[in-house]
Every structure is written in structure tokens, then in C-alpha cells.
BALOBA-1460 file (C-alpha; in Angstrom, 3 decimals):
// residues 317
<rec num="1" residu="x" x="18.558" y="-20.718" z="10.810"/>
<rec num="2" residu="x" x="15.024" y="-22.190" z="11.119"/>
<rec num="3" residu="x" x="15.234" y="-22.000" z="14.890"/>
<rec num="4" residu="x" x="16.327" y="-18.277" z="14.694"/>
<rec num="5" residu="x" x="13.365" y="-17.480" z="12.336"/>
<rec num="6" residu="x" x="11.028" y="-19.282" z="14.695"/>
<rec num="7" residu="x" x="12.261" y="-17.377" z="17.747"/>
<rec num="8" residu="x" x="11.910" y="-14.149" z="15.873"/>
<rec num="9" residu="x" x="8.278" y="-14.951" z="14.952"/>
<rec num="10" residu="x" x="7.455" y="-15.807" z="18.528"/>
<rec num="11" residu="x" x="9.002" y="-12.588" z="19.733"/>
<rec num="12" residu="x" x="7.072" y="-10.589" z="17.044"/>
<rec num="13" residu="x" x="3.758" y="-12.333" z="18.082"/>
<rec num="14" residu="x" x="4.377" y="-11.364" z="21.787"/>
<rec num="15" residu="x" x="5.131" y="-7.802" z="20.845"/>
<rec num="16" residu="x" x="1.996" y="-7.639" z="18.726"/>
<rec num="17" residu="x" x="-0.151" y="-8.986" z="21.462"/>
<rec num="18" residu="x" x="1.405" y="-6.528" z="23.864"/>
<rec num="19" residu="x" x="0.545" y="-3.765" z="21.334"/>
<rec num="20" residu="x" x="-3.082" y="-4.779" z="21.249"/>
<rec num="21" residu="x" x="-3.210" y="-4.482" z="25.040"/>
<rec num="22" residu="x" x="-1.217" y="-1.244" z="25.530"/>
<rec num="23" residu="x" x="-1.446" y="0.945" z="22.448"/>
<rec num="24" residu="x" x="-5.181" y="1.362" z="22.361"/>
<rec num="25" residu="x" x="-5.040" y="2.810" z="25.970"/>
<rec num="26" residu="x" x="-2.533" y="5.527" z="25.157"/>
<rec num="27" residu="x" x="-3.705" y="9.098" z="24.487"/>
<rec num="28" residu="x" x="-3.347" y="10.343" z="20.891"/>
<rec num="29" residu="x" x="-0.345" y="12.532" z="21.553"/>
<rec num="30" residu="x" x="1.616" y="9.779" z="23.120"/>
<rec num="31" residu="x" x="1.025" y="7.496" z="20.099"/>
<rec num="32" residu="x" x="2.204" y="10.189" z="17.729"/>
<rec num="33" residu="x" x="5.347" y="10.906" z="19.781"/>
<rec num="34" residu="x" x="6.060" y="7.142" z="20.048"/>
<rec num="35" residu="x" x="5.735" y="6.742" z="16.223"/>
<rec num="36" residu="x" x="8.340" y="9.445" z="15.820"/>
<rec num="37" residu="x" x="10.707" y="7.746" z="18.235"/>
<rec num="38" residu="x" x="10.235" y="4.278" z="16.729"/>
<rec num="39" residu="x" x="10.436" y="5.603" z="13.178"/>
<rec num="40" residu="x" x="13.681" y="7.521" z="13.899"/>
<rec num="41" residu="x" x="15.188" y="4.523" z="15.627"/>
<rec num="42" residu="x" x="14.248" y="2.110" z="12.802"/>
<rec num="43" residu="x" x="15.630" y="4.590" z="10.243"/>
<rec num="44" residu="x" x="18.911" y="4.526" z="12.171"/>
<rec num="45" residu="x" x="19.299" y="0.809" z="12.934"/>
<rec num="46" residu="x" x="17.466" y="-1.037" z="10.162"/>
<rec num="47" residu="x" x="20.405" y="-1.017" z="7.822"/>
<rec num="48" residu="x" x="18.926" y="-3.292" z="5.199"/>
<rec num="49" residu="x" x="15.670" y="-1.298" z="4.869"/>
<rec num="50" residu="x" x="17.730" y="1.886" z="4.977"/>
<rec num="51" residu="x" x="19.818" y="0.720" z="2.002"/>
<rec num="52" residu="x" x="16.824" y="-0.313" z="0.008"/>
<rec num="53" residu="x" x="15.114" y="3.030" z="0.676"/>
<rec num="54" residu="x" x="18.222" y="4.995" z="-0.315"/>
<rec num="55" residu="x" x="18.643" y="2.934" z="-3.541"/>
<rec num="56" residu="x" x="14.950" y="3.524" z="-4.423"/>
<rec num="57" residu="x" x="15.147" y="7.287" z="-3.700"/>
<rec num="58" residu="x" x="18.248" y="7.546" z="-5.811"/>
<rec num="59" residu="x" x="16.613" y="5.921" z="-8.748"/>
<rec num="60" residu="x" x="13.399" y="7.757" z="-8.380"/>
<rec num="61" residu="x" x="14.298" y="11.210" z="-7.179"/>
<rec num="62" residu="x" x="18.126" y="11.328" z="-7.628"/>
<rec num="63" residu="x" x="17.843" y="13.791" z="-10.506"/>
<rec num="64" residu="x" x="15.632" y="16.265" z="-8.608"/>
<rec num="65" residu="x" x="16.606" y="15.864" z="-4.897"/>
<rec num="66" residu="x" x="19.926" y="16.052" z="-3.078"/>
<rec num="67" residu="x" x="21.292" y="13.279" z="-0.861"/>
<rec num="68" residu="x" x="20.213" y="15.333" z="2.194"/>
<rec num="69" residu="x" x="16.714" y="15.832" z="0.863"/>
<rec num="70" residu="x" x="16.357" y="12.181" z="0.033"/>
<rec num="71" residu="x" x="17.566" y="11.161" z="3.553"/>
<rec num="72" residu="x" x="14.944" y="13.470" z="5.041"/>
<rec num="73" residu="x" x="12.300" y="11.759" z="2.888"/>
<rec num="74" residu="x" x="13.502" y="8.374" z="3.953"/>
<rec num="75" residu="x" x="13.289" y="9.316" z="7.659"/>
<rec num="76" residu="x" x="9.705" y="10.662" z="7.106"/>
<rec num="77" residu="x" x="8.809" y="7.341" z="5.361"/>
<rec num="78" residu="x" x="9.922" y="5.400" z="8.376"/>
<rec num="79" residu="x" x="7.895" y="7.603" z="10.764"/>
<rec num="80" residu="x" x="4.900" y="7.291" z="8.462"/>
<rec num="81" residu="x" x="5.087" y="3.489" z="8.567"/>
<rec num="82" residu="x" x="5.631" y="3.435" z="12.316"/>
<rec num="83" residu="x" x="2.486" y="5.558" z="12.673"/>
<rec num="84" residu="x" x="0.525" y="3.176" z="10.479"/>
<rec num="85" residu="x" x="1.622" y="0.129" z="12.698"/>
<rec num="86" residu="x" x="0.704" y="1.776" z="15.947"/>
<rec num="87" residu="x" x="-2.688" y="3.055" z="14.602"/>
<rec num="88" residu="x" x="-3.582" y="-0.346" z="13.466"/>
<rec num="89" residu="x" x="-3.759" y="-1.119" z="17.162"/>
<rec num="90" residu="x" x="-4.905" y="2.347" z="18.452"/>
<rec num="91" residu="x" x="-7.996" y="2.503" z="16.287"/>
<rec num="92" residu="x" x="-9.193" y="-0.784" z="17.505"/>
<rec num="93" residu="x" x="-10.629" y="0.808" z="20.617"/>
<rec num="94" residu="x" x="-13.544" y="3.317" z="20.523"/>
<rec num="95" residu="x" x="-13.058" y="3.170" z="16.840"/>
<rec num="96" residu="x" x="-15.998" y="5.252" z="15.511"/>
<rec num="97" residu="x" x="-15.191" y="8.267" z="17.801"/>
<rec num="98" residu="x" x="-11.475" y="8.089" z="17.042"/>
<rec num="99" residu="x" x="-11.904" y="7.834" z="13.339"/>
<rec num="100" residu="x" x="-14.276" y="10.877" z="13.345"/>
<rec num="101" residu="x" x="-11.908" y="12.927" z="15.416"/>
<rec num="102" residu="x" x="-8.643" y="12.030" z="13.709"/>
<rec num="103" residu="x" x="-9.414" y="11.162" z="10.098"/>
<rec num="104" residu="x" x="-10.762" y="14.018" z="7.833"/>
<rec num="105" residu="x" x="-12.657" y="12.871" z="4.796"/>
<rec num="106" residu="x" x="-12.247" y="15.287" z="1.948"/>
<rec num="107" residu="x" x="-15.228" y="16.509" z="-0.207"/>
<rec num="108" residu="x" x="-13.543" y="14.756" z="-3.124"/>
<rec num="109" residu="x" x="-14.633" y="11.404" z="-1.612"/>
<rec num="110" residu="x" x="-18.246" y="12.006" z="-2.279"/>
<rec num="111" residu="x" x="-18.248" y="10.270" z="-5.766"/>
<rec num="112" residu="x" x="-16.776" y="7.072" z="-4.298"/>
<rec num="113" residu="x" x="-19.153" y="7.015" z="-1.372"/>
<rec num="114" residu="x" x="-22.241" y="7.828" z="-3.342"/>
<rec num="115" residu="x" x="-21.636" y="5.917" z="-6.591"/>
<rec num="116" residu="x" x="-21.109" y="2.208" z="-6.109"/>
<rec num="117" residu="x" x="-19.617" y="0.075" z="-7.601"/>
<rec num="118" residu="x" x="-16.180" y="1.562" z="-7.548"/>
<rec num="119" residu="x" x="-12.593" y="0.297" z="-7.416"/>
<rec num="120" residu="x" x="-10.389" y="2.252" z="-4.946"/>
<rec num="121" residu="x" x="-6.905" y="2.388" z="-6.485"/>
<rec num="122" residu="x" x="-4.487" y="2.509" z="-3.422"/>
<rec num="123" residu="x" x="-0.773" y="2.297" z="-2.684"/>
<rec num="124" residu="x" x="1.511" y="1.984" z="0.215"/>
<rec num="125" residu="x" x="1.088" y="5.583" z="0.766"/>
<rec num="126" residu="x" x="0.236" y="7.330" z="4.074"/>
<rec num="127" residu="x" x="-2.137" y="5.033" z="6.012"/>
<rec num="128" residu="x" x="-3.918" y="2.714" z="3.669"/>
<rec num="129" residu="x" x="-5.232" y="0.775" z="6.629"/>
<rec num="130" residu="x" x="-7.006" y="3.811" z="8.176"/>
<rec num="131" residu="x" x="-8.441" y="4.619" z="4.693"/>
<rec num="132" residu="x" x="-10.236" y="1.328" z="4.619"/>
<rec num="133" residu="x" x="-11.566" y="1.604" z="8.186"/>
<rec num="134" residu="x" x="-12.773" y="5.208" z="7.608"/>
<rec num="135" residu="x" x="-14.688" y="4.162" z="4.348"/>
<rec num="136" residu="x" x="-16.362" y="1.302" z="6.254"/>
<rec num="137" residu="x" x="-17.375" y="3.684" z="9.161"/>
<rec num="138" residu="x" x="-19.057" y="5.858" z="6.473"/>
<rec num="139" residu="x" x="-21.179" y="3.019" z="5.294"/>
<rec num="140" residu="x" x="-19.060" y="1.908" z="2.371"/>
<rec num="141" residu="x" x="-17.112" y="-1.183" z="3.501"/>
<rec num="142" residu="x" x="-14.288" y="-2.225" z="1.197"/>
<rec num="143" residu="x" x="-13.479" y="-5.731" z="0.028"/>
<rec num="144" residu="x" x="-9.675" y="-5.881" z="0.132"/>
<rec num="145" residu="x" x="-6.925" y="-8.241" z="-0.786"/>
<rec num="146" residu="x" x="-3.715" y="-8.238" z="1.180"/>
<rec num="147" residu="x" x="-0.637" y="-10.405" z="0.668"/>
<rec num="148" residu="x" x="-0.051" y="-12.749" z="3.582"/>
<rec num="149" residu="x" x="2.488" y="-11.592" z="6.064"/>
<rec num="150" residu="x" x="5.543" y="-13.848" z="6.702"/>
<rec num="151" residu="x" x="4.641" y="-14.323" z="10.400"/>
<rec num="152" residu="x" x="1.345" y="-16.386" z="10.534"/>
<rec num="153" residu="x" x="0.565" y="-15.195" z="14.102"/>
<rec num="154" residu="x" x="0.895" y="-11.519" z="13.069"/>
<rec num="155" residu="x" x="-0.967" y="-12.211" z="9.783"/>
<rec num="156" residu="x" x="-3.995" y="-13.604" z="11.639"/>
<rec num="157" residu="x" x="-3.902" y="-10.794" z="14.191"/>
<rec num="158" residu="x" x="-3.769" y="-8.143" z="11.585"/>
<rec num="159" residu="x" x="-6.569" y="-9.786" z="9.522"/>
<rec num="160" residu="x" x="-8.766" y="-9.807" z="12.648"/>
<rec num="161" residu="x" x="-8.066" y="-6.090" z="13.227"/>
<rec num="162" residu="x" x="-8.937" y="-5.397" z="9.627"/>
<rec num="163" residu="x" x="-12.228" y="-7.283" z="9.944"/>
<rec num="164" residu="x" x="-12.956" y="-5.473" z="13.127"/>
<rec num="165" residu="x" x="-12.755" y="-2.184" z="11.290"/>
<rec num="166" residu="x" x="-15.473" y="-3.259" z="8.916"/>
<rec num="167" residu="x" x="-13.330" y="-4.263" z="6.033"/>
<rec num="168" residu="x" x="-13.998" y="-7.564" z="4.104"/>
<rec num="169" residu="x" x="-10.723" y="-9.400" z="3.740"/>
<rec num="170" residu="x" x="-10.825" y="-11.581" z="0.608"/>
<rec num="171" residu="x" x="-8.825" y="-14.769" z="0.402"/>
<rec num="172" residu="x" x="-6.451" y="-15.123" z="-2.473"/>
<rec num="173" residu="x" x="-7.990" y="-18.345" z="-3.661"/>
<rec num="174" residu="x" x="-10.684" y="-17.341" z="-6.261"/>
<rec num="175" residu="x" x="-10.169" y="-13.699" z="-5.478"/>
<rec num="176" residu="x" x="-10.898" y="-12.312" z="-8.942"/>
<rec num="177" residu="x" x="-14.254" y="-13.988" z="-9.107"/>
<rec num="178" residu="x" x="-15.032" y="-12.740" z="-5.555"/>
<rec num="179" residu="x" x="-14.045" y="-9.171" z="-6.476"/>
<rec num="180" residu="x" x="-16.096" y="-9.260" z="-9.831"/>
<rec num="181" residu="x" x="-19.098" y="-10.536" z="-7.916"/>
<rec num="182" residu="x" x="-18.697" y="-7.753" z="-5.377"/>
<rec num="183" residu="x" x="-18.597" y="-5.050" z="-7.977"/>
<rec num="184" residu="x" x="-21.563" y="-6.563" z="-10.004"/>
<rec num="185" residu="x" x="-23.532" y="-6.533" z="-6.718"/>
<rec num="186" residu="x" x="-22.857" y="-2.831" z="-6.367"/>
<rec num="187" residu="x" x="-20.055" y="-2.960" z="-3.799"/>
<rec num="188" residu="x" x="-16.707" y="-1.288" z="-3.303"/>
<rec num="189" residu="x" x="-13.308" y="-2.947" z="-3.571"/>
<rec num="190" residu="x" x="-9.814" y="-1.708" z="-2.931"/>
<rec num="191" residu="x" x="-6.532" y="-2.795" z="-4.639"/>
<rec num="192" residu="x" x="-3.063" y="-1.794" z="-3.429"/>
<rec num="193" residu="x" x="-1.350" y="-1.666" z="-6.873"/>
<rec num="194" residu="x" x="2.286" y="-0.712" z="-6.080"/>
<rec num="195" residu="x" x="3.539" y="-4.277" z="-5.589"/>
<rec num="196" residu="x" x="5.663" y="-6.643" z="-7.595"/>
<rec num="197" residu="x" x="3.402" y="-8.891" z="-9.632"/>
<rec num="198" residu="x" x="5.486" y="-11.159" z="-11.933"/>
<rec num="199" residu="x" x="4.490" y="-11.741" z="-15.599"/>
<rec num="200" residu="x" x="3.851" y="-15.431" z="-14.679"/>
<rec num="201" residu="x" x="1.240" y="-14.152" z="-12.196"/>
<rec num="202" residu="x" x="-0.372" y="-11.743" z="-14.633"/>
<rec num="203" residu="x" x="1.773" y="-8.674" z="-14.124"/>
<rec num="204" residu="x" x="3.285" y="-6.488" z="-16.815"/>
<rec num="205" residu="x" x="6.272" y="-4.016" z="-16.694"/>
<rec num="206" residu="x" x="5.188" y="-0.354" z="-16.553"/>
<rec num="207" residu="x" x="7.231" y="2.809" z="-16.469"/>
<rec num="208" residu="x" x="7.408" y="3.890" z="-12.790"/>
<rec num="209" residu="x" x="9.687" y="6.815" z="-11.921"/>
<rec num="210" residu="x" x="11.422" y="6.248" z="-15.280"/>
<rec num="211" residu="x" x="12.298" y="2.661" z="-14.789"/>
<rec num="212" residu="x" x="10.250" y="-0.586" z="-15.559"/>
<rec num="213" residu="x" x="8.512" y="-2.132" z="-12.636"/>
<rec num="214" residu="x" x="6.110" y="-5.121" z="-12.790"/>
<rec num="215" residu="x" x="2.547" y="-4.224" z="-11.823"/>
<rec num="216" residu="x" x="-0.672" y="-6.206" z="-11.675"/>
<rec num="217" residu="x" x="-3.205" y="-5.733" z="-14.449"/>
<rec num="218" residu="x" x="-5.979" y="-6.846" z="-12.064"/>
<rec num="219" residu="x" x="-7.434" y="-3.340" z="-11.704"/>
<rec num="220" residu="x" x="-7.606" y="-2.840" z="-15.501"/>
<rec num="221" residu="x" x="-9.203" y="-6.347" z="-15.866"/>
<rec num="222" residu="x" x="-11.792" y="-5.705" z="-13.173"/>
<rec num="223" residu="x" x="-12.777" y="-2.302" z="-14.530"/>
<rec num="224" residu="x" x="-13.016" y="-3.667" z="-18.090"/>
<rec num="225" residu="x" x="-15.190" y="-6.622" z="-16.968"/>
<rec num="226" residu="x" x="-17.572" y="-4.677" z="-14.759"/>
<rec num="227" residu="x" x="-17.414" y="-1.093" z="-16.099"/>
<rec num="228" residu="x" x="-16.714" y="0.091" z="-12.569"/>
<rec num="229" residu="x" x="-14.746" y="3.357" z="-12.323"/>
<rec num="230" residu="x" x="-11.261" y="3.384" z="-10.773"/>
<rec num="231" residu="x" x="-10.957" y="6.032" z="-8.092"/>
<rec num="232" residu="x" x="-7.362" y="6.851" z="-6.910"/>
<rec num="233" residu="x" x="-7.650" y="6.896" z="-3.071"/>
<rec num="234" residu="x" x="-5.111" y="8.273" z="-0.611"/>
<rec num="235" residu="x" x="-4.815" y="8.874" z="3.068"/>
<rec num="236" residu="x" x="-2.041" y="11.169" z="4.116"/>
<rec num="237" residu="x" x="-0.393" y="11.498" z="7.590"/>
<rec num="238" residu="x" x="-0.153" y="15.059" z="9.031"/>
<rec num="239" residu="x" x="2.587" y="16.003" z="11.468"/>
<rec num="240" residu="x" x="0.045" y="16.372" z="14.332"/>
<rec num="241" residu="x" x="-1.035" y="12.696" z="13.855"/>
<rec num="242" residu="x" x="-4.283" y="13.386" z="12.069"/>
<rec num="243" residu="x" x="-5.107" y="12.042" z="8.660"/>
<rec num="244" residu="x" x="-6.764" y="13.270" z="5.493"/>
<rec num="245" residu="x" x="-8.509" y="10.886" z="3.002"/>
<rec num="246" residu="x" x="-8.978" y="12.232" z="-0.417"/>
<rec num="247" residu="x" x="-9.803" y="10.954" z="-3.933"/>
<rec num="248" residu="x" x="-8.700" y="11.986" z="-7.384"/>
<rec num="249" residu="x" x="-11.231" y="12.111" z="-10.247"/>
<rec num="250" residu="x" x="-12.483" y="8.602" z="-11.424"/>
<rec num="251" residu="x" x="-10.899" y="6.838" z="-14.305"/>
<rec num="252" residu="x" x="-12.339" y="4.535" z="-16.942"/>
<rec num="253" residu="x" x="-10.717" y="2.516" z="-19.697"/>
<rec num="254" residu="x" x="-11.174" y="4.148" z="-22.976"/>
<rec num="255" residu="x" x="-12.329" y="2.008" z="-25.900"/>
<rec num="256" residu="x" x="-8.997" y="2.257" z="-27.668"/>
<rec num="257" residu="x" x="-7.097" y="1.384" z="-24.506"/>
<rec num="258" residu="x" x="-5.527" y="-1.961" z="-23.685"/>
<rec num="259" residu="x" x="-5.170" y="-3.319" z="-20.153"/>
<rec num="260" residu="x" x="-1.471" y="-2.601" z="-20.372"/>
<rec num="261" residu="x" x="-1.915" y="1.012" z="-21.406"/>
<rec num="262" residu="x" x="-4.527" y="1.582" z="-18.723"/>
<rec num="263" residu="x" x="-2.381" y="0.006" z="-16.088"/>
<rec num="264" residu="x" x="0.437" y="2.460" z="-17.284"/>
<rec num="265" residu="x" x="-2.013" y="5.323" z="-16.769"/>
<rec num="266" residu="x" x="-2.715" y="4.167" z="-13.179"/>
<rec num="267" residu="x" x="0.958" y="3.853" z="-12.448"/>
<rec num="268" residu="x" x="1.462" y="7.414" z="-13.628"/>
<rec num="269" residu="x" x="-1.230" y="8.657" z="-11.369"/>
<rec num="270" residu="x" x="0.336" y="6.897" z="-8.373"/>
<rec num="271" residu="x" x="3.769" y="8.284" z="-9.265"/>
<rec num="272" residu="x" x="2.351" y="11.780" z="-9.389"/>
<rec num="273" residu="x" x="0.924" y="11.587" z="-5.867"/>
<rec num="274" residu="x" x="4.129" y="10.146" z="-4.499"/>
<rec num="275" residu="x" x="6.177" y="12.928" z="-6.049"/>
<rec num="276" residu="x" x="3.960" y="15.550" z="-4.407"/>
<rec num="277" residu="x" x="4.424" y="14.118" z="-0.881"/>
<rec num="278" residu="x" x="7.243" y="11.554" z="-1.003"/>
<rec num="279" residu="x" x="7.503" y="11.071" z="2.773"/>
<rec num="280" residu="x" x="4.116" y="9.215" z="2.634"/>
<rec num="281" residu="x" x="5.443" y="6.302" z="0.439"/>
<rec num="282" residu="x" x="7.016" y="3.092" z="1.581"/>
<rec num="283" residu="x" x="10.362" y="3.500" z="0.023"/>
<rec num="284" residu="x" x="11.801" y="0.568" z="1.997"/>
<rec num="285" residu="x" x="10.033" y="-1.938" z="-0.319"/>
<rec num="286" residu="x" x="12.049" y="-3.552" z="-3.211"/>
<rec num="287" residu="x" x="9.855" y="-2.040" z="-5.725"/>
<rec num="288" residu="x" x="12.386" y="-2.350" z="-8.676"/>
<rec num="289" residu="x" x="13.286" y="-5.982" z="-7.779"/>
<rec num="290" residu="x" x="13.064" y="-7.466" z="-11.245"/>
<rec num="291" residu="x" x="14.895" y="-6.542" z="-14.433"/>
<rec num="292" residu="x" x="13.252" y="-7.300" z="-17.794"/>
<rec num="293" residu="x" x="15.355" y="-8.881" z="-20.556"/>
<rec num="294" residu="x" x="15.422" y="-5.704" z="-22.683"/>
<rec num="295" residu="x" x="16.652" y="-3.410" z="-19.862"/>
<rec num="296" residu="x" x="20.206" y="-2.542" z="-18.763"/>
<rec num="297" residu="x" x="21.015" y="-3.845" z="-15.307"/>
<rec num="298" residu="x" x="22.916" y="-0.731" z="-14.252"/>
<rec num="299" residu="x" x="19.780" y="1.301" z="-14.227"/>
<rec num="300" residu="x" x="18.415" y="-0.762" z="-11.302"/>
<rec num="301" residu="x" x="19.198" y="-0.836" z="-7.596"/>
<rec num="302" residu="x" x="21.788" y="-3.394" z="-6.363"/>
<rec num="303" residu="x" x="19.081" y="-5.676" z="-4.966"/>
<rec num="304" residu="x" x="17.514" y="-6.203" z="-8.384"/>
<rec num="305" residu="x" x="17.845" y="-9.336" z="-10.490"/>
<rec num="306" residu="x" x="16.920" y="-10.818" z="-13.880"/>
<rec num="307" residu="x" x="13.636" y="-12.783" z="-14.145"/>
<rec num="308" residu="x" x="14.024" y="-16.531" z="-14.082"/>
<rec num="309" residu="x" x="12.325" y="-18.360" z="-17.025"/>
<rec num="310" residu="x" x="9.484" y="-19.552" z="-14.917"/>
<rec num="311" residu="x" x="8.791" y="-16.062" z="-13.723"/>
<rec num="312" residu="x" x="8.313" y="-14.562" z="-17.137"/>
<rec num="313" residu="x" x="6.624" y="-17.620" z="-18.878"/>
<rec num="314" residu="x" x="3.185" y="-15.866" z="-18.997"/>
<rec num="315" residu="x" x="4.668" y="-12.918" z="-20.883"/>
<rec num="316" residu="x" x="4.680" y="-15.029" z="-24.016"/>
<rec num="317" residu="x" x="1.054" y="-16.041" z="-23.798"/>
């Protein structure tokens, strides 16, 4: 098993290095067409991801969308993600010109660009990588935190590409202090919030598409400590391969709000944007992986499980 995993990581590393050499040299149209081919193929053959995506879509949109509509959304999500991966390489060459030609920055972004400090509230929606690169190119580099990838070779390669775009990649050790310092110095940070953060790691269950899902309270905590506004930030993929970066109005914690209630408000904002354009979201992620003690298991996808005692210890603090 370990030898198989090692072989796969070596192959992934070789493909990634090949991508660095080849993808940036392709014309834009070829990259867009390749993303459609790769996304369609992945949707057809990646059965595990397909099953997760279908389960998530049934939970979230089953009451409002037919099976055919949900399958179309899932296919679009695969293409969106394929475009993101290819563009991570493609924008590494002649970056400034390509960002200006391909990525439109909406007028709604003026507040974020002109009023530091700010917290960009992001999700696995559209192309969150291009969003960070575009902000950096406009003179507002983001300090960002990303979960480490399973393959260390790919993880280092992707981190190098992110730094090359002008983003500041923060290490997880001491990350909250680093982010607070950045905000108090008048900087911008970005947090991708639609990830599973266990109660033991500071997460709390919020209502997301009608079902509980654990979400980090880091954004609420950072905003409370620094008074920095939270600006919901999105970058949508268009069919022609261009992107649009746009922001929603800034949010601040009200005096009567708790971190939990503010985090719920942020989750509701993210859900609203996903509902408007569901093909942009990464449905293949196990977003409803954990079942809280007071919830019925049959409301959750088949991949979900109950929390272990050590995973929910912090909830009692």
C-alpha cells in the first residue's frame, strides 16, 4: 500500500513538473478546451469523487433540482476545478498581462482594495487561486493560509506558484498571531472558510444548506480582535475561460453577536452565492463529513460519521 502511494506521488510530481513546462506555453483557447476535456473525463472516471459530489448535491439541492440538473452541475464543477488547476500553471508566465486580459475586476472590489485592513472571506468557489493573484497584481497582496496537500512535492510546487503571484503564504504554526499582526499593520488577509474544522480545532457546527457542518470561527475571531471588516470575495469562471472577481458588501460583528452567530451569518452568505451559481463550487469535497451528537445520521451522506471523543473535546470548553 505504501509503495503504491509513493508511486502515485512520484507520478503526480512528474505530471505537475510537466505542467509547469507545457501549460504556460499554450494559447488561452487551448487551455480552456483542455480544461473541458479533463473535467469531463474526470467526471466520468473518478467514481469516488462523483459519488461524493452526487451525495452532496442531493443533500443541498435535492429539493429544488432534478437528478439531471444536479448531474449537469456536477459536470460543471469538475470543469471549473480542471480550469483552476491548469490556470495555476498558465498564469505563471507573462502573469501581469494575462491577469489583465483574462480576469475582470468588478467595481464592487473598490472597498477592499482601498480600505485596508480587510479580511477576504473566500470559498472553494470558481478560481480562488486567480482571485489572490489578481489582488496582488492590483497592489493588495493577500496573506493566505492553505491546508497542506497530501503530496509534499506538489505542495511545495503549488506554494512556489502562489508566492510567485505575489501572495504571502502563511505557515500554520502561529498562524493566528501572524494574521492578527498583518491586519493591525493595515494588510489584507484571505481565509477559505468552507472547510471542515473540528470542534477540537476551534470549529463549530453551523447550518449549511439545511444541515450542520463544522466551520472555523477564525474569521469571526480575527474580525473581533482587529475590527477589520469581512468582505465576501468570489471569482467566477465564464464559459469563454475568462474570470470575474467581485465582492459583496463588507460585514462586521454586531455588539450583540457572538462568534458563533457571526460565523453562521458568514456561512449563509457563502451558501447564497453557491446557490446562485452552483457549478462554481467544489461539490466533490466531503463537506458534511461529521455528524454532531444531536443530529440524525440519515440526514447525512453515506461518507459521514460521528465525531470521536477527541474530535469534539473542545466543544465542552
